[in-house]
DODRENVO-437223 format. One line per 5 residues: number of its first residue (from 1); their letters; for each residue x, y, z of C-alpha. Coordinates in nm, 3 decimals. Layout:
N
NUM) A) X,Y,Z ~ ...
END
This chain:
432
1) XXXXX) -0.787,5.045,4.875 ~ -0.802,4.722,5.081 ~ -0.524,4.696,5.332 ~ -0.313,4.383,5.352 ~ -0.455,4.278,5.691
6) XXXXX) -0.811,4.314,5.564 ~ -0.734,4.107,5.255 ~ -0.582,3.836,5.472 ~ -0.895,3.833,5.686 ~ -1.120,3.797,5.381
11) XXXXX) -0.916,3.495,5.265 ~ -0.938,3.324,5.600 ~ -0.604,3.438,5.726 ~ -0.413,3.315,5.424 ~ -0.248,3.585,5.221
16) XXXXX) -0.216,3.503,4.847 ~ 0.059,3.694,4.678 ~ 0.156,3.684,4.310 ~ 0.382,3.388,4.233 ~ 0.739,3.477,4.151
21) XXXXX) 0.844,3.441,3.787 ~ 1.003,3.098,3.758 ~ 1.318,3.054,3.560 ~ 1.273,2.860,3.234 ~ 1.342,2.487,3.255
26) XXXXX) 1.687,2.392,3.135 ~ 1.700,2.287,2.768 ~ 1.819,1.941,2.874 ~ 1.499,1.885,3.072 ~ 1.286,1.990,2.775
31) XXXXX) 1.464,1.758,2.531 ~ 1.217,1.475,2.579 ~ 1.240,1.146,2.387 ~ 0.995,1.285,2.129 ~ 1.212,1.594,2.077
36) XXXXX) 1.524,1.378,2.038 ~ 1.356,1.157,1.778 ~ 1.232,1.457,1.579 ~ 1.580,1.614,1.585 ~ 1.725,1.288,1.452
41) XXXXX) 1.465,1.198,1.186 ~ 1.320,1.530,1.063 ~ 1.621,1.623,0.843 ~ 1.550,1.310,0.633 ~ 1.183,1.402,0.576
46) XXXXX) 1.118,1.589,0.251 ~ 0.835,1.772,0.083 ~ 0.729,1.628,-0.253 ~ 0.560,1.832,-0.523 ~ 0.429,1.636,-0.822
51) XXXXX) 0.326,1.832,-1.130 ~ 0.108,1.685,-1.404 ~ -0.078,1.802,-1.713 ~ -0.453,1.742,-1.705 ~ -0.671,1.764,-2.018
56) XXXXX) -1.020,1.893,-1.948 ~ -1.310,1.776,-2.162 ~ -1.441,2.018,-2.422 ~ -1.767,2.167,-2.284 ~ -1.947,2.117,-2.619
61) XXXXX) -1.789,1.803,-2.764 ~ -1.681,1.616,-2.450 ~ -1.357,1.430,-2.497 ~ -1.377,1.407,-2.877 ~ -1.185,1.726,-2.951
66) XXXXX) -0.967,1.713,-2.642 ~ -1.056,2.036,-2.463 ~ -0.803,2.253,-2.282 ~ -0.504,2.144,-2.081 ~ -0.405,2.273,-1.738
71) XXXXX) -0.128,2.202,-1.493 ~ -0.214,2.028,-1.167 ~ -0.002,1.984,-0.858 ~ -0.018,1.742,-0.569 ~ 0.176,1.768,-0.246
76) XXXXX) 0.301,1.492,-0.023 ~ 0.587,1.380,0.195 ~ 0.879,1.146,0.155 ~ 1.170,0.995,0.347 ~ 1.535,0.992,0.241
81) XXXXX) 1.639,0.633,0.314 ~ 1.987,0.650,0.161 ~ 2.243,0.932,0.164 ~ 2.298,0.882,-0.211 ~ 1.955,1.030,-0.282
86) XXXXX) 1.697,0.750,-0.254 ~ 1.356,0.872,-0.138 ~ 1.053,0.658,-0.045 ~ 0.701,0.795,-0.077 ~ 0.348,0.682,-0.165
91) XXXXX) 0.272,0.587,-0.524 ~ -0.044,0.798,-0.522 ~ 0.161,1.109,-0.441 ~ 0.349,1.094,-0.774 ~ 0.091,0.912,-0.988
96) XXXXX) 0.064,1.064,-1.336 ~ 0.333,1.324,-1.262 ~ 0.539,1.472,-1.544 ~ 0.776,1.641,-1.298 ~ 0.857,1.560,-0.936
101) XXXXX) 1.037,1.805,-0.707 ~ 1.183,1.716,-0.367 ~ 1.244,1.994,-0.113 ~ 1.473,1.919,0.181 ~ 1.455,2.063,0.531
106) XXXXX) 1.739,2.305,0.453 ~ 1.547,2.442,0.152 ~ 1.719,2.265,-0.136 ~ 1.483,2.195,-0.427 ~ 1.589,1.885,-0.621
111) XXXXX) 1.432,1.732,-0.931 ~ 1.360,1.361,-0.884 ~ 1.346,1.061,-1.116 ~ 1.096,0.785,-1.042 ~ 1.291,0.457,-1.015
116) XXXXX) 0.982,0.248,-0.956 ~ 0.627,0.260,-0.825 ~ 0.365,0.004,-0.732 ~ 0.004,0.119,-0.712 ~ -0.116,-0.192,-0.525
121) XXXXX) 0.141,-0.149,-0.247 ~ 0.108,0.234,-0.276 ~ 0.485,0.281,-0.261 ~ 0.731,0.456,-0.490 ~ 1.109,0.508,-0.492
126) XXXXX) 1.259,0.834,-0.620 ~ 1.620,0.933,-0.692 ~ 1.762,1.283,-0.658 ~ 2.106,1.387,-0.779 ~ 2.268,1.479,-0.450
131) XXXXX) 2.509,1.316,-0.211 ~ 2.564,1.333,0.161 ~ 2.195,1.384,0.230 ~ 2.062,1.321,0.582 ~ 1.905,0.974,0.571
136) XXXXX) 1.700,0.750,0.798 ~ 1.659,0.391,0.675 ~ 1.344,0.187,0.718 ~ 1.332,0.002,1.049 ~ 1.140,-0.307,1.152
141) XXXXX) 0.775,-0.354,1.235 ~ 0.767,-0.716,1.356 ~ 0.803,-0.643,1.729 ~ 0.577,-0.341,1.776 ~ 0.392,-0.284,2.103
146) XXXXX) 0.029,-0.182,2.113 ~ 0.000,0.152,2.289 ~ 0.362,0.260,2.236 ~ 0.419,0.622,2.147 ~ 0.458,0.697,1.777
151) XXXXX) 0.543,1.015,1.587 ~ 0.425,1.117,1.241 ~ 0.638,1.368,1.051 ~ 0.526,1.518,0.721 ~ 0.393,1.814,0.529
156) XXXXX) 0.014,1.827,0.577 ~ -0.160,2.096,0.373 ~ 0.184,2.204,0.246 ~ 0.299,2.300,0.598 ~ 0.660,2.184,0.607
161) XXXXX) 0.776,1.940,0.873 ~ 0.472,1.913,1.094 ~ 0.506,1.677,1.391 ~ 0.216,1.492,1.555 ~ 0.224,1.227,1.825
166) XXXXX) -0.006,0.948,1.937 ~ 0.003,0.579,2.008 ~ 0.009,0.266,1.797 ~ -0.357,0.171,1.812 ~ -0.368,-0.157,1.619
171) XXXXX) -0.191,-0.381,1.371 ~ -0.323,-0.585,1.082 ~ -0.598,-0.345,0.980 ~ -0.776,-0.397,0.647 ~ -0.866,-0.073,0.470
176) XXXXX) -1.057,-0.039,0.141 ~ -0.924,0.196,-0.125 ~ -1.114,0.518,-0.200 ~ -1.271,0.355,-0.506 ~ -1.362,0.045,-0.307
181) XXXXX) -1.208,-0.177,-0.576 ~ -0.905,-0.282,-0.368 ~ -0.835,-0.382,-0.010 ~ -0.515,-0.297,0.171 ~ -0.429,-0.535,0.452
186) XXXXX) -0.192,-0.539,0.750 ~ -0.191,-0.162,0.797 ~ -0.071,-0.004,1.120 ~ -0.335,0.214,1.285 ~ -0.250,0.523,1.489
191) XXXXX) -0.420,0.823,1.641 ~ -0.120,1.044,1.559 ~ -0.282,1.297,1.327 ~ -0.218,1.217,0.960 ~ -0.364,1.485,0.737
196) XXXXX) -0.355,1.521,0.356 ~ 0.008,1.585,0.263 ~ 0.141,1.352,0.533 ~ 0.123,1.070,0.279 ~ 0.466,0.920,0.223
201) XXXXX) 0.615,1.053,0.546 ~ 0.752,0.831,0.823 ~ 0.582,0.690,1.131 ~ 0.853,0.663,1.396 ~ 0.879,0.506,1.742
206) XXXXX) 1.065,0.649,2.042 ~ 1.378,0.453,1.948 ~ 1.397,0.664,1.632 ~ 1.311,0.367,1.410 ~ 1.088,0.418,1.107
211) XXXXX) 0.816,0.158,1.168 ~ 0.586,0.260,0.882 ~ 0.512,0.488,0.588 ~ 0.203,0.703,0.643 ~ -0.048,0.651,0.367
216) XXXXX) -0.417,0.692,0.453 ~ -0.673,0.847,0.683 ~ -1.039,0.808,0.760 ~ -1.166,1.159,0.697 ~ -1.281,1.340,1.010
221) XXXXX) -1.205,1.049,1.241 ~ -0.855,1.117,1.371 ~ -0.758,0.766,1.262 ~ -0.456,0.719,1.036 ~ -0.287,0.421,0.873
226) XXXXX) 0.069,0.336,0.774 ~ 0.233,0.064,0.567 ~ 0.444,-0.151,0.803 ~ 0.819,-0.107,0.755 ~ 0.883,-0.479,0.696
231) XXXXX) 0.642,-0.486,0.401 ~ 0.764,-0.150,0.273 ~ 1.123,-0.273,0.271 ~ 1.029,-0.582,0.068 ~ 0.850,-0.364,-0.189
236) XXXXX) 1.132,-0.108,-0.202 ~ 1.386,-0.384,-0.267 ~ 1.185,-0.499,-0.570 ~ 1.131,-0.144,-0.696 ~ 1.505,-0.078,-0.685
241) XXXXX) 1.591,-0.406,-0.855 ~ 1.312,-0.437,-1.112 ~ 1.133,-0.100,-1.118 ~ 0.812,-0.266,-0.998 ~ 0.689,-0.515,-0.742
246) XXXXX) 0.740,-0.859,-0.891 ~ 0.443,-1.097,-0.861 ~ 0.486,-1.413,-0.657 ~ 0.333,-1.751,-0.725 ~ 0.169,-1.993,-0.483
251) XXXXX) -0.073,-2.166,-0.720 ~ -0.374,-2.085,-0.502 ~ -0.707,-1.937,-0.599 ~ -0.879,-1.823,-0.280 ~ -1.211,-1.680,-0.175
256) XXXXX) -1.270,-1.491,0.149 ~ -1.490,-1.683,0.390 ~ -1.784,-1.489,0.531 ~ -2.099,-1.602,0.709 ~ -2.291,-1.654,0.383
261) XXXXX) -2.013,-1.857,0.218 ~ -1.961,-2.064,0.533 ~ -2.333,-2.148,0.543 ~ -2.363,-2.222,0.171 ~ -2.054,-2.444,0.155
266) XXXXX) -2.106,-2.593,0.502 ~ -1.757,-2.492,0.605 ~ -1.616,-2.588,0.945 ~ -1.517,-2.225,1.024 ~ -1.677,-1.885,0.974
271) XXXXX) -1.358,-1.693,0.887 ~ -1.056,-1.760,0.670 ~ -0.982,-1.819,0.303 ~ -1.142,-2.103,0.108 ~ -0.915,-2.279,-0.142
276) XXXXX) -1.108,-2.274,-0.471 ~ -0.832,-2.413,-0.691 ~ -0.478,-2.546,-0.657 ~ -0.278,-2.537,-0.980 ~ -0.085,-2.857,-1.055
281) XXXXX) 0.287,-2.864,-0.973 ~ 0.260,-2.530,-0.790 ~ 0.410,-2.442,-0.450 ~ 0.068,-2.493,-0.289 ~ 0.031,-2.837,-0.447
286) XXXXX) 0.378,-2.936,-0.327 ~ 0.290,-2.809,0.022 ~ -0.010,-3.046,0.035 ~ -0.289,-2.789,0.016 ~ -0.603,-2.912,-0.163
291) XXXXX) -0.916,-2.754,-0.307 ~ -1.185,-2.729,-0.038 ~ -0.936,-2.659,0.242 ~ -0.983,-2.346,0.451 ~ -0.675,-2.145,0.547
296) XXXXX) -0.737,-2.006,0.895 ~ -0.402,-1.854,0.997 ~ -0.064,-1.768,0.850 ~ 0.249,-1.738,1.063 ~ 0.032,-1.738,1.372
301) XXXXX) -0.197,-1.455,1.258 ~ -0.566,-1.532,1.195 ~ -0.673,-1.498,0.832 ~ -0.977,-1.277,0.793 ~ -0.957,-1.239,0.415
306) XXXXX) -0.787,-1.384,0.108 ~ -0.567,-1.072,0.087 ~ -0.397,-1.168,0.414 ~ -0.198,-1.436,0.230 ~ -0.080,-1.186,-0.032
311) XXXXX) 0.028,-0.945,0.241 ~ 0.222,-1.218,0.420 ~ 0.416,-1.341,0.117 ~ 0.506,-0.986,0.012 ~ 0.634,-0.902,0.363
316) XXXXX) 0.918,-1.157,0.370 ~ 1.210,-1.240,0.138 ~ 1.126,-1.458,-0.161 ~ 1.150,-1.827,-0.073 ~ 1.071,-1.784,0.297
321) XXXXX) 0.854,-2.072,0.427 ~ 0.528,-1.954,0.580 ~ 0.339,-2.161,0.835 ~ -0.022,-2.198,0.719 ~ -0.296,-2.339,0.942
326) XXXXX) -0.536,-2.557,0.740 ~ -0.884,-2.687,0.821 ~ -0.993,-2.989,0.620 ~ -1.327,-3.110,0.746 ~ -1.286,-3.181,1.117
331) XXXXX) -0.906,-3.188,1.094 ~ -0.674,-2.894,1.160 ~ -0.303,-2.906,1.080 ~ -0.010,-2.682,0.980 ~ 0.166,-2.681,0.643
336) XXXXX) 0.466,-2.491,0.510 ~ 0.400,-2.278,0.201 ~ 0.677,-2.114,-0.003 ~ 0.597,-1.845,-0.263 ~ 0.830,-1.833,-0.566
341) XXXXX) 0.895,-1.618,-0.870 ~ 0.651,-1.731,-1.140 ~ 0.800,-1.923,-1.434 ~ 0.801,-1.755,-1.773 ~ 0.469,-1.781,-1.955
346) XXXXX) 0.271,-1.867,-1.643 ~ 0.045,-1.560,-1.663 ~ -0.082,-1.652,-2.011 ~ -0.138,-2.011,-1.896 ~ -0.347,-1.884,-1.604
351) XXXXX) -0.538,-1.659,-1.846 ~ -0.632,-1.959,-2.058 ~ -0.714,-2.178,-1.760 ~ -0.923,-1.922,-1.568 ~ -1.086,-1.726,-1.850
356) XXXXX) -1.061,-1.959,-2.149 ~ -0.868,-1.698,-2.345 ~ -0.562,-1.749,-2.568 ~ -0.379,-1.452,-2.716 ~ -0.116,-1.373,-2.974
361) XXXXX) 0.102,-1.070,-3.043 ~ -0.027,-0.805,-3.281 ~ 0.122,-0.489,-3.426 ~ -0.055,-0.277,-3.162 ~ -0.059,-0.520,-2.870
366) XXXXX) -0.217,-0.853,-2.771 ~ -0.497,-0.995,-2.988 ~ -0.748,-1.263,-2.890 ~ -0.656,-1.579,-3.077 ~ -0.907,-1.825,-2.930
371) XXXXX) -1.198,-1.844,-2.687 ~ -1.285,-2.170,-2.512 ~ -1.648,-2.274,-2.548 ~ -1.844,-2.219,-2.227 ~ -1.565,-2.015,-2.067
376) XXXXX) -1.592,-1.684,-1.883 ~ -1.445,-1.512,-2.188 ~ -1.713,-1.656,-2.419 ~ -1.992,-1.566,-2.176 ~ -1.855,-1.210,-2.172
381) XXXXX) -1.880,-1.199,-2.551 ~ -1.512,-1.199,-2.647 ~ -1.426,-1.316,-2.998 ~ -1.108,-1.396,-3.192 ~ -0.964,-1.078,-3.335
386) XXXXX) -1.058,-0.858,-3.038 ~ -0.773,-0.636,-2.920 ~ -0.667,-0.625,-2.554 ~ -0.588,-0.260,-2.492 ~ -0.523,-0.250,-2.117
391) XXXXX) -0.521,-0.469,-1.807 ~ -0.566,-0.348,-1.449 ~ -0.548,0.010,-1.573 ~ -0.215,-0.042,-1.754 ~ -0.188,0.004,-2.131
396) XXXXX) -0.068,-0.319,-2.292 ~ 0.227,-0.325,-2.529 ~ 0.264,-0.703,-2.561 ~ 0.162,-1.046,-2.437 ~ 0.439,-1.065,-2.175
401) XXXXX) 0.303,-0.755,-2.005 ~ -0.046,-0.904,-2.020 ~ 0.075,-1.220,-1.845 ~ 0.238,-1.006,-1.579 ~ -0.088,-0.823,-1.512
406) XXXXX) -0.281,-1.152,-1.497 ~ -0.058,-1.264,-1.209 ~ -0.108,-0.931,-1.034 ~ -0.482,-0.976,-1.082 ~ -0.457,-1.323,-0.932
411) XXXXX) -0.329,-1.163,-0.611 ~ -0.633,-0.932,-0.602 ~ -0.887,-1.189,-0.718 ~ -0.991,-1.012,-1.039 ~ -0.865,-0.894,-1.377
416) XXXXX) -0.993,-0.577,-1.544 ~ -0.951,-0.585,-1.922 ~ -1.016,-0.311,-2.175 ~ -1.116,-0.484,-2.500 ~ -1.116,-0.307,-2.834
421) XXXXX) -1.347,-0.402,-3.121 ~ -1.373,-0.174,-3.420 ~ -1.409,0.186,-3.299 ~ -1.528,0.086,-2.952 ~ -1.362,-0.014,-2.625
426) XXXXX) -1.527,-0.220,-2.350 ~ -1.431,-0.258,-1.983 ~ -1.471,-0.616,-1.864 ~ -1.398,-0.737,-1.510 ~ -1.325,-1.109,-1.460
431) XX) -1.289,-1.299,-1.131 ~ -0.964,-1.488,-1.084
END
């Protein structure tokens, strides 16, 4: 046994004794701003379970005889934004679901109706039959600070009410969809961990404001993305009023400027959106925009792609003037552009103008009535009598729905048609 004096000598005269057991910090000192925000917002975060029936292909005959059916389930998160039972989540969480269940923090399991969903915006609004629910409305995302602390709350991997923290890393990010066919613009980027199942949950700042709806991750990177609250609110308003995001009309056909396009067209700038076409008597024509112009910024934000304009007009109330910076040769000047609700029949007029295709109503949906000589439709092989079965992945019931999808395709720059002829169906993708 080493005596105390000997131990002190070994340690240079300093005697180290075990530290006394400290009393736990008072709860008030531990209730940090993050804790306070979680206590306030977490009761409004729900778990969403979407059940669907999937038909597997027959192992011998493929899809001809149908095969067996099985039930599939996807899990995600959602946010109660109204005490009367309105829940916001991602569209991909409930896509194809035959039954949607919402589970609250206190364990209540409520069946939900889908009031509206938009796959392009990746947002959906659900309604549960309950009152007095804890709710946290969408906040604002216009005045965010880079580097400010943010909190993601959700149900990753089915683990209820998981909280992660990080900082707001960037704004205005452009992210391709998993298929690569679409581009999502103006996303918020954060390093707060967003795992599968967090989709649809809130991204919150230290003021307790919901600044975004978590929606995507880059696998294995620790980088997550959220839909800004301002844009989400605009989409939610349309979903509640119309059941879907209503297309807006500017009368512009744009092409993203890259180095190759800038060189080929001898453009004055290397980034922006080239105006390919301005439809007569459209908002763009009335604003003074002309074919050959390059849009370089909108509301003070540089334009890196044609989708930036779509994001901007869907982030503000309909009829809001947007300041667009225009380059025309050596000149640069601002113009005011106002997007409006498209007039009735506009989609079919755009279809004829852009593709050379006229349609009429048939007993089972739209039918090709005429094909303009030399048009994109003729070069693709379309003929009068062909049936238009689907557009942009949506089954077509009539010509009005077709026109609606044409305008949605105009926002994305392309229109995917499924054309039926005899016993066969063909997928044709047209630029818009």
